[in-house]
C-alpha positions, 0 to 999 in steps of 0.5 A: 285579727292579728296575733299579739306578735304581729301587733307588736311588730306593727307597733315597732314598725310605726315607732321606727318610722316616726323616729327615722323621719327627718334623720340622715337615715330617712331617705333610704328607710322611707324607700325601703318601707314604701317598697314593703308596703307596695308589695310589688305594686308601683301604685301602692308603693307611690301611695306609701311614699306620699304618706311617708313624706306627709308624716315627715312634713307633719313632724318637721312643722309641728310646734314645740307644744304639739310635737309629742301629740303629732309624734304619737298620732303618727306612730298610731297611724303607721301601726294601724297601716301596718296592721291593715296590710298584714291582716289583708294577707293570707297566712303564707304571705303574712308570714313572709311580709312579717319576716321582711318587716322584721329584717327591715327594722333590724337593719335600720336599728343596726345603723345605731341612729339616735333619736330625740324630739324637737330641741333634744340632742341624742347621740349614738356613739362608740368608744372614743366618740365625741359629741357637741351641742348647744343647750338653751336651758337646763342640763342634767348630768349623772353617773353612767349606769354600771357596766358602761366604761367611763373615766373614774378615779382609777383612770382619772385622778381628777375624777371626784365622783364618790366611790360606791361600796 
């Protein structure tokens, strides 16, 4: 039985894998994850590549009405695979594998990739970033959360957002 921390790590790994599938970061992340699963065994690494590719195809070909179900199923499947691998290792190897996975996930997260479902638009940006997209349907706009910089009345005389007291 895995500790709560190991189970949470496996859940984070499954989520990160599914979010990365089909993005610009996928090819490199896929190879790193396959290497992690292989643990130095080329056959296990190749098997992981096959499963990762299958996940990417399933997510890419899922229709609009089934994409969320497929996504959740793949997250659960990858979480279970990660848990199985961690459970198969002895204490020292398990700790080392967990650290490697944490580092891999941290490296992937630091790339700042945005994620959105099919038909969605996610933008990760920094100061001065610009994004464009075509929207077919409704758009919801709102004021940024406190602490985020944006033009306001003090910076833009045409800004008509009401001032909060």
